[in-house]
C-alpha positions in Angstrom: -35.8 25.8 42.1 -38.1 24.9 44.9 -36.3 25.3 48.3 -35.9 22.3 50.5 -35.5 23.7 53.9 -33.4 21.6 56.7 -34.7 20.3 59.8 -34.8 22.2 63.0 -32.6 20.1 64.5 -29.6 18.5 62.1 -26.4 16.6 62.2 -23.4 17.6 60.5 -19.5 17.6 61.1 -17.2 20.5 62.5 -13.9 20.3 61.1 -10.6 22.4 62.0 -7.7 22.7 59.9 -4.6 25.0 59.7 -3.5 26.8 56.3 -0.2 28.7 56.7 -0.8 30.7 59.9 -4.5 30.9 60.0 -6.9 28.4 61.8 -10.2 27.6 59.7 -13.4 25.9 61.2 -15.9 24.3 58.4 -19.4 23.6 59.7 -22.0 21.5 57.6 -25.7 20.9 58.3 -26.9 17.5 56.7 -30.7 16.6 55.8 -31.9 13.5 57.9 -30.3 11.5 55.0 -27.1 12.4 55.4 -27.2 14.9 52.4 -25.2 18.3 52.8 -27.8 21.0 53.0 -25.4 24.1 54.5 -21.8 25.1 55.1 -20.5 27.8 57.6 -16.9 29.2 57.6 -15.0 30.9 60.3 -11.4 32.3 60.1 -9.7 32.8 63.5 -8.3 36.3 61.5 -10.7 38.7 60.5 -11.3 40.8 57.6 -12.3 41.1 54.1 -11.6 37.5 53.2 -13.7 36.7 56.2 -16.6 38.6 54.8 -16.0 37.1 51.3 -16.0 33.5 53.2 -19.3 34.2 54.5 -21.0 35.3 51.6 -19.7 32.3 49.4 -21.1 30.1 52.6 -24.6 31.4 52.0 -24.9 31.3 48.6 -23.5 27.8 48.5 -26.3 26.9 51.2 -28.9 28.4 49.3 -27.8 26.7 46.1 -27.6 23.0 47.8 -31.0 23.7 49.3 -32.5 24.3 45.7 -31.2 21.1 44.3 -27.4 22.2 42.8 -25.4 19.5 43.4 -22.6 19.7 45.3 -20.3 18.8 42.4 -21.5 21.7 40.8 -19.8 24.2 43.1 -17.3 22.5 44.4 -15.6 22.4 40.8 -15.8 25.9 40.3 -13.8 26.8 43.7 -11.1 24.3 43.3 -7.9 25.7 42.7 -9.2 29.6 43.1 -6.3 31.7 44.4 -6.9 34.3 46.8 -5.5 35.4 50.5 -4.6 32.5 52.5 -2.8 29.7 50.8 0.2 27.1 51.3 0.7 24.2 53.2 -2.1 22.5 55.5 -2.1 20.5 58.5 -4.4 18.0 56.8 -2.4 15.2 55.4 -5.0 14.4 52.8 -5.1 18.1 51.6 -1.4 19.3 52.0 -1.2 22.1 50.1 -3.6 24.9 48.9 -4.1 27.8 46.8 -6.9 29.2 49.1 -9.3 28.8 51.7 -12.0 28.3 49.0 -9.6 25.6 47.2 -9.4 23.7 50.8 -13.1 24.2 51.4 -14.1 22.5 47.9 -11.4 19.7 48.3 -12.6 18.9 51.9 -16.5 18.9 51.1 -15.4 16.6 47.8 -13.8 14.2 50.6 -16.8 14.1 53.3 -19.7 14.2 51.2 -18.6 13.1 47.7 -20.4 13.8 44.5 -23.9 14.3 45.8 
């Protein structure tokens, strides 16, 4: 697959959410046409879970930049169970099985089935 680099300056979204006792921040980078091209995940508490999330964000971003449809990625992450889970402060996604579950569901809401 051919790599489609993002522009040097790009728009995106910064989204904050709380899951149980943790705050997460999702940052996105978009192509000029609004397509999702990169994802960053930050958690207010560090540890093994954060390192795993960094790796997943890198793989997601590389995949998106090589033409993998977002839905192909998010469908694999929905319902994944690990670490942080429970009630969120997001009325559209009130309960999650993990940060990955939240990420996938939120990306689908914001960027649809690209």
